[in-house]
Steps between C-alpha positions, in 0.01 A plus 500: 500500500549854387277704267392280210477788250857615552633143482293412193616797296842344442360170371470429130127463436525273197499124543818304443613142508627364828726208579274243668794342681593831665142542621488143634836539676353768728278240667469124500322488158351713225142458619582627847678798349199581283266479797714751688516735203127478425409557866716811510357622170150474643605698807655770282191513274265551795727762654534698176124481437417635848757775458363607161139491620593713799663760281213505250237528778642846578363616164154348526202703612154386601327740260645385168264535209560477128531877471737533795748231403821670394828345406737546785856513372651403835270197523598394147869534583463284810320232302764507225777469758349181642438363150871540417614305806621148427267209553492382866630160386805668347567690822456182705738309273767765545458498876521120505808479278681767703424318829283783628216260593501264792284194514470197717323165496194461714530214737234244427371251747333226303417295809134500598 
């Protein structure tokens, strides 16, 4: 997958109604589709969180005290940028509906 931030910027961040039949048609049933979408949303959430924490760590110092804490405009802008990104579930839904995700069934051996 390419850079999440650049891909997410073109996605409408507000929630909207979806046709359940279209979602179900992408896999064998609606529940399977929702598992794929939620799994991808969790992956995106973890990735975005790590990325944001990494960027904000650049601004932290070991000697912060109440007197030394200053508002850092660049840090605030980075935080605002990530807040404006669509919800990871919205991004995952778009990827799923546009066939950008691949998934497969795990083979189960129920014999003991």
